[in-house]
C-alpha positions as CSV (number, residue, x, y, z in Angstrom):
1,M,36.6,-12.0,55.7
2,R,36.4,-10.4,52.5
3,L,35.2,-13.2,50.8
4,R,32.8,-14.0,53.4
5,L,31.2,-9.3,52.9
6,L,31.5,-10.3,49.6
7,L,29.3,-13.1,49.2
8,L,26.4,-11.5,52.2
9,Y,26.8,-8.4,50.0
10,G,25.7,-10.6,47.2
11,G,23.4,-12.6,49.3
12,L,21.5,-9.1,49.6
13,L,21.3,-7.7,46.3
14,L,20.0,-10.3,45.1
15,L,17.0,-10.4,48.3
16,F,16.7,-6.5,47.2
17,K,16.4,-7.7,43.2
18,L,13.5,-10.6,43.9
19,Y,12.4,-7.9,46.3
20,L,11.5,-5.0,43.4
21,T,10.6,-7.9,40.9
22,Y,8.0,-9.2,43.2
23,V,6.9,-5.5,43.4
24,A,6.9,-4.8,40.1
25,F,4.8,-8.0,38.8
26,T,2.3,-7.9,41.4
27,G,1.8,-4.3,42.2
28,D,1.8,-0.6,40.5
29,Y,5.9,-0.4,41.3
30,A,6.1,-0.9,37.1
31,T,4.4,2.2,36.4
32,F,4.8,4.5,39.5
33,T,6.5,7.5,37.9
34,S,5.0,9.7,35.5
35,D,7.6,9.0,33.1
36,A,6.4,5.6,33.3
37,Q,2.8,6.9,33.1
38,D,3.4,8.7,29.8
39,Y,4.9,5.7,27.6
40,M,2.0,4.3,29.0
41,R,-0.4,6.7,27.6
42,I,1.7,7.1,23.8
43,A,1.2,2.7,24.1
44,H,-2.4,3.3,24.4
45,N,-2.7,6.0,21.5
46,L,-1.0,3.7,19.4
47,K,-3.1,0.8,19.8
48,T,-6.1,2.4,20.2
49,H,-6.1,5.1,17.5
50,G,-2.6,4.6,15.7
51,I,-0.8,7.9,16.7
52,F,2.4,8.5,18.4
53,S,0.7,10.8,20.8
54,S,0.8,11.3,25.3
55,D,-2.4,13.1,24.6
56,P,-4.9,11.7,27.2
57,H,-7.8,12.5,25.1
58,P,-8.9,13.8,21.5
59,P,-7.5,15.8,19.7
60,L,-4.3,13.5,19.2
61,K,-1.0,15.2,18.8
62,H,2.3,13.7,17.2
63,D,4.7,13.7,20.6
64,V,7.9,14.4,20.0
65,I,9.3,14.3,23.7
66,R,9.2,10.6,23.7
67,M,11.6,8.4,21.3
68,P,9.8,5.9,19.5
69,I,11.1,2.0,20.5
70,Y,9.8,2.1,24.4
71,P,6.0,3.4,23.9
72,L,5.8,0.8,21.0
73,L,6.8,-2.3,22.3
74,L,4.3,-1.3,25.2
75,A,1.7,-1.5,22.6
76,L,2.9,-4.9,21.2
77,L,3.8,-6.3,24.7
78,G,1.7,-4.8,27.1
79,G,3.4,-3.3,30.6
80,K,4.1,-7.0,32.2
81,G,4.9,-8.2,28.9
82,T,7.6,-5.7,28.7
83,L,9.1,-6.4,31.9
84,V,9.6,-9.9,30.4
85,L,11.6,-9.1,28.2
86,Q,13.6,-6.7,29.6
87,H,14.5,-9.8,32.3
88,L,14.9,-11.9,29.4
89,L,17.3,-9.7,27.6
90,L,19.5,-9.2,31.0
91,L,19.5,-12.9,31.8
92,L,20.7,-13.5,27.9
93,V,23.5,-11.2,28.2
94,V,24.2,-12.4,31.3
95,L,24.3,-16.3,30.0
96,L,26.8,-14.6,27.1
97,L,29.1,-13.3,29.6
98,W,29.0,-16.2,32.1
99,R,29.5,-18.7,29.0
100,R,32.4,-16.8,27.3
101,G,34.1,-17.1,30.9
102,W,33.2,-13.2,31.7
103,R,32.2,-14.4,35.3
104,R,32.5,-11.7,37.6
105,E,31.1,-8.9,35.1
106,A,28.2,-11.4,34.4
107,L,27.3,-11.5,38.5
108,I,27.8,-7.7,38.8
109,L,25.5,-7.0,35.9
110,F,23.4,-9.4,37.4
111,L,23.0,-8.1,40.9
112,S,23.8,-4.6,39.9
113,P,20.9,-2.4,42.2
114,T,21.0,0.2,39.4
115,V,19.7,-2.4,37.2
116,S,17.5,-4.1,39.7
117,V,15.3,-1.1,40.0
118,F,15.3,0.2,36.8
119,V,14.7,-3.3,34.6
120,N,11.8,-3.4,37.1
121,Q,9.7,-0.5,35.7
122,N,8.2,0.2,32.3
123,L,10.9,3.1,31.6
124,T,13.4,3.2,28.9
125,E,16.4,2.9,31.4
126,G,14.7,-1.0,31.7
127,L,15.7,-2.2,28.6
128,F,18.5,0.3,27.5
129,A,20.6,-1.4,30.6
130,P,20.7,-5.1,29.0
131,L,20.8,-3.8,25.3
132,I,24.2,-0.9,25.6
133,A,25.3,-3.8,27.9
134,L,24.9,-6.3,24.6
135,L,26.1,-3.8,22.1
136,L,29.5,-3.6,24.1
137,T,29.8,-7.1,23.5
138,V,29.4,-7.8,19.7
139,R,31.0,-7.4,16.8
140,V,28.5,-7.3,13.6
141,R,28.7,-5.1,11.1
142,V,25.9,-2.6,11.2
143,W,27.2,-2.4,14.7
144,G,26.8,1.8,13.7
145,L,23.2,1.6,13.3
146,L,22.0,-0.5,16.7
147,W,23.6,2.3,18.3
148,G,21.7,4.4,16.2
149,L,18.3,2.3,17.3
150,L,19.2,2.4,20.8
151,A,19.4,6.4,20.4
152,L,15.3,5.8,19.2
153,L,15.3,4.3,23.0
154,R,17.5,6.8,25.1
155,Q,18.5,10.2,23.3
156,A,21.3,9.9,25.3
157,T,23.0,7.7,23.2
158,V,23.5,10.7,20.1
159,L,26.4,12.0,23.5
160,L,27.3,8.4,24.4
161,F,28.1,6.7,20.7
162,P,30.9,9.2,19.2
163,P,33.4,8.8,21.8
164,I,32.8,5.3,22.5
165,L,33.6,4.9,18.5
166,L,35.9,7.3,18.6
167,V,38.0,4.6,21.1
168,D,37.4,2.2,18.7
169,V,39.0,3.4,15.9
170,W,42.0,5.2,17.6
171,R,44.7,2.8,17.7
172,S,44.2,1.4,14.3
173,K,43.0,4.3,12.5
174,R,40.5,3.6,10.2
175,W,38.4,6.4,9.3
176,S,36.7,4.9,6.6
177,Y,35.3,2.4,9.3
178,A,34.4,5.1,11.8
179,L,33.1,7.3,8.5
180,L,30.8,4.3,7.9
181,H,29.1,3.3,11.4
182,I,28.7,6.9,12.0
183,T,26.3,7.1,8.9
184,L,24.0,3.9,9.9
185,F,24.0,5.1,13.7
186,L,22.4,8.7,12.1
187,T,20.1,7.1,9.6
188,P,17.4,6.0,11.9
189,V,18.1,9.2,13.7
190,V,17.7,11.7,10.9
191,A,14.6,9.4,9.7
192,W,13.0,9.7,13.4
193,T,13.7,13.4,13.3
194,G,12.2,13.7,9.5
195,V,8.8,11.8,10.8
196,N,8.9,14.4,14.0
197,W,9.2,17.1,11.3
198,L,6.4,16.0,9.0
199,K,3.6,14.8,11.8
200,G,4.7,17.6,15.0
201,G,5.6,20.2,13.0
202,A,9.3,20.5,13.6
203,P,12.4,18.5,13.6
204,I,13.4,18.6,17.3
205,F,14.3,15.1,18.3
206,S,13.3,15.5,21.8
207,G,12.7,17.8,24.5
208,V,15.5,17.1,26.6
209,F,17.7,20.0,27.6
210,T,20.4,19.1,25.3
211,T,18.1,19.2,22.6
212,T,16.9,22.5,23.3
213,V,20.5,24.0,23.7
214,A,20.8,23.1,20.2
215,V,17.4,24.7,19.0
216,Y,18.8,27.6,21.2
217,L,22.5,27.7,19.1
218,V,20.8,27.1,15.3
219,E,18.2,29.9,16.5
220,R,21.5,32.5,16.6
221,F,21.6,31.8,12.9
222,Y,18.4,31.3,11.2
223,D,14.7,32.1,12.4
224,I,12.8,28.5,13.5
225,T,10.0,30.4,15.5
226,P,7.7,29.0,13.4
227,H,8.7,26.0,13.7
228,I,8.8,26.2,17.5
229,R,5.2,27.4,17.0
230,A,4.0,24.0,15.9
231,Y,4.6,22.9,19.4
232,S,2.4,25.5,21.2
233,D,-0.6,22.9,21.8
234,I,2.0,20.7,23.5
235,P,2.3,22.0,26.7
236,Q,4.7,20.4,27.8
237,M,7.0,21.2,25.1
238,G,6.1,24.8,24.7
239,V,6.6,25.5,28.1
240,W,10.2,23.9,28.4
241,I,11.5,25.7,25.1
242,T,10.1,28.4,25.9
243,D,11.7,29.0,29.7
244,L,14.8,28.0,29.0
245,Q,15.6,30.5,25.6
246,R,13.5,33.0,27.2
247,V,14.4,32.6,31.2
248,A,17.1,30.4,31.6
249,F,19.9,31.5,28.7
250,G,19.0,34.8,28.8
251,W,20.4,34.2,32.9
252,M,23.1,32.3,31.8
253,L,24.7,34.4,29.3
254,H,24.7,37.4,32.2
255,H,26.1,35.1,35.0
256,P,28.3,33.0,34.1
257,V,30.1,32.1,37.0
258,E,26.7,31.0,38.8
259,S,25.8,29.5,35.7
260,L,29.5,27.7,36.1
261,V,28.4,26.5,39.5
262,L,25.1,25.5,39.1
263,W,26.4,22.9,36.4
264,L,29.2,22.0,38.3
265,K,26.8,20.9,41.5
266,E,24.3,19.1,39.3
267,T,26.9,17.0,37.5
268,F,28.3,16.2,41.4
269,F,25.0,15.1,42.2
270,T,24.4,13.3,39.1
271,V,27.8,11.5,40.3
272,V,27.2,11.0,44.0
273,K,23.2,10.8,44.6
274,A,22.5,6.5,44.3
275,I,19.4,6.8,43.3
276,P,16.8,9.6,43.6
277,R,14.9,8.2,46.6
278,G,11.1,8.2,44.6
279,Y,12.7,4.8,43.2
280,L,12.7,3.3,46.6
281,Y,9.4,3.4,47.6
282,P,8.3,-0.2,48.1
283,F,11.0,0.0,51.3
284,G,9.0,1.7,53.6
285,P,10.5,3.4,56.4
286,M,13.6,1.3,54.9
287,W,14.7,2.4,52.4
288,P,17.2,4.3,54.1
289,V,18.7,1.0,54.0
290,A,18.0,0.1,50.4
291,Y,20.0,3.6,49.5
292,L,23.0,2.8,51.4
293,M,23.2,-0.7,49.6
294,F,24.0,1.2,46.1
295,Y,27.3,2.9,47.6
296,P,30.0,-0.3,48.2
297,Y,28.5,-1.2,44.1
298,L,29.4,2.2,43.3
299,L,32.7,3.2,44.6
300,Y,33.2,-0.4,42.0
301,I,32.0,1.5,39.4
302,Y,33.9,4.4,40.0
303,R,37.3,2.4,40.9
304,E,36.7,0.8,37.3
305,T,35.8,4.0,35.4
306,V,39.4,5.5,36.7
307,R,41.6,2.8,35.6
308,S,41.0,3.0,32.3
309,K,42.1,6.4,30.3
310,A,39.4,5.6,27.6
311,L,37.0,4.8,29.8
312,F,36.8,7.7,32.2
313,G,37.3,9.8,29.1
314,I,34.2,8.4,27.7
315,S,32.3,8.5,31.2
316,L,33.4,12.7,31.7
317,F,32.1,13.6,28.4
318,Y,29.3,11.9,28.8
319,I,28.4,13.2,32.8
320,L,29.3,16.8,31.6
321,A,27.0,17.0,28.9
322,V,24.2,15.6,30.7
323,G,24.5,16.6,34.3
324,L,23.1,19.8,34.6
325,P,19.5,18.2,35.6
326,G,21.8,16.8,38.6
327,D,19.5,13.0,38.2
328,P,21.8,9.9,38.6
329,R,18.9,7.8,36.1
330,L,21.2,9.9,33.5
331,R,24.9,8.0,34.9
332,L,23.2,4.5,33.9
333,P,25.4,4.4,31.0
334,V,28.6,5.3,32.9
335,E,28.1,1.9,35.3
336,I,27.2,-0.4,32.4
337,M,30.2,0.8,30.6
338,A,32.4,0.1,33.9
339,I,30.7,-3.2,34.0
340,M,31.5,-4.0,30.7
341,W,34.7,-2.0,29.4
342,P,37.4,-5.6,30.3
343,V,34.9,-7.0,27.9
344,F,34.7,-4.2,24.8
345,R,38.4,-4.4,24.6
346,R,38.9,-7.5,24.7
347,M,36.1,-7.7,22.0
348,R,38.2,-5.5,20.1
349,G,41.3,-7.3,20.4
350,R,42.8,-4.9,23.3
């Protein structure tokens, strides 16, 4: 009976994946979110005007909110071409795992409903999922550099790589190895930060909450007002930083208990929510059924996460760091790590 239920569930996940793939390549699902449209605008401006900007019309200004790799791929390959690349990379990782004997991990990664959603959209998550899975399976001398490049795809990698590296070197105590890969990791990150400073007027890595927290803390010791003003012509960035610095942070400092409760609540929703409802709009009135399909998979993910102290520690650190927006999209790295952790441990000789 258990085997039959697993086969039935696997078949439903496969149909889920095939349907989303069909919708992505024949309709507008790949670009229906505002983030995807933002990436497409940057790609258009890169291809047409040679400037990294999300402005819909001139004058165009360097954009510091988005990371550079995904818009560059969109400019080179187009929307559908990038979808093809995402699917091919996922298949590459799945075949690599299968050939090495990791068949359970290969099937779960391929059928993951979260991966199926994002690999069929023009969002960084669609490329991030197969790439992070690949990095957890390889051992190369420039491993840290590859993670640094991944940070130029999704900034959350900045919070993910340090604890993974710490776990990797903890038993061997190869601190020179850690220092090497930290340096390699920071190289592309610092380079892009420098580009932002030169072209955008301020050394801010991105517009996410963690970066704004860093800006707020730095401002305690150094006047960065002239740099923040450089973004006054970028409404999204200006409003984000201004609201957080002048309103949100002030309120948090004067209401620590309420702030902690809010943070824990949003972290809870990041963990418990299956996925934002809007991502299932192709299923129409059947979206609750599609939504419920995530939960057996998530139960497996959380079971695997708590089985390993190292994985649980990394996941807890990451989720607590990114959980304030309460968005289950941010949980994607935890899901991939839970699937790939046995492979990662074996590749590291543990």
